[in-house]
C-alpha positions as CSV (number, residue, x, y, z in Angstrom):
1,X,-11.7,-14.6,-4.7
2,X,-14.1,-17.4,-3.8
3,X,-11.6,-19.8,-3.0
4,X,-9.9,-17.0,-0.5
5,X,-13.0,-16.9,1.3
6,X,-13.4,-20.7,1.6
7,X,-9.8,-21.1,2.6
8,X,-8.7,-21.3,6.4
9,X,-7.5,-17.8,8.0
10,X,-3.8,-17.2,7.6
11,X,-1.8,-17.2,10.9
12,X,1.3,-15.1,9.9
13,X,2.2,-12.1,8.2
14,X,4.2,-13.8,5.2
15,X,0.9,-15.2,4.1
16,X,-0.6,-12.1,3.6
17,X,1.8,-11.2,0.6
18,X,0.1,-11.9,-2.7
19,X,3.2,-13.4,-4.7
20,X,4.1,-12.1,-8.1
21,X,3.3,-15.3,-9.7
22,X,-0.3,-14.5,-8.6
23,X,-0.7,-10.8,-9.7
24,X,1.9,-8.5,-11.2
25,X,1.8,-5.3,-9.5
26,X,4.8,-3.8,-11.1
27,X,2.5,-1.6,-13.3
28,X,1.1,0.4,-10.2
29,X,5.0,1.3,-9.1
30,X,4.5,4.7,-11.1
31,X,1.5,5.7,-9.6
32,X,2.7,4.9,-6.1
33,X,5.7,6.8,-6.2
34,X,3.7,10.0,-7.6
35,X,1.2,9.3,-4.8
36,X,4.0,9.2,-2.1
37,X,5.7,12.3,-3.5
38,X,2.3,14.3,-3.6
39,X,1.6,13.3,0.1
40,X,5.1,14.3,1.1
41,X,5.3,17.5,-0.6
42,X,1.8,18.1,0.9
43,X,2.7,17.4,4.5
44,X,6.2,19.4,4.2
45,X,4.1,22.5,3.4
46,X,1.9,22.1,6.4
47,X,2.6,24.0,9.7
48,X,1.7,22.9,12.8
49,X,-1.3,24.4,14.6
50,X,1.0,25.3,17.5
51,X,3.4,27.4,15.4
52,X,1.0,30.3,14.3
């Protein structure tokens, strides 16, 4: 983290991505999927205020 703060700022979007060689985020896929499904279900069940 210290090295990242000392490095010059990035000037493109591609530089914002952390490559798998630095950190492997595959272990989070199951949790990401569960979260997205829960949000989709929640939003599907909501009705707009103007529809009442």
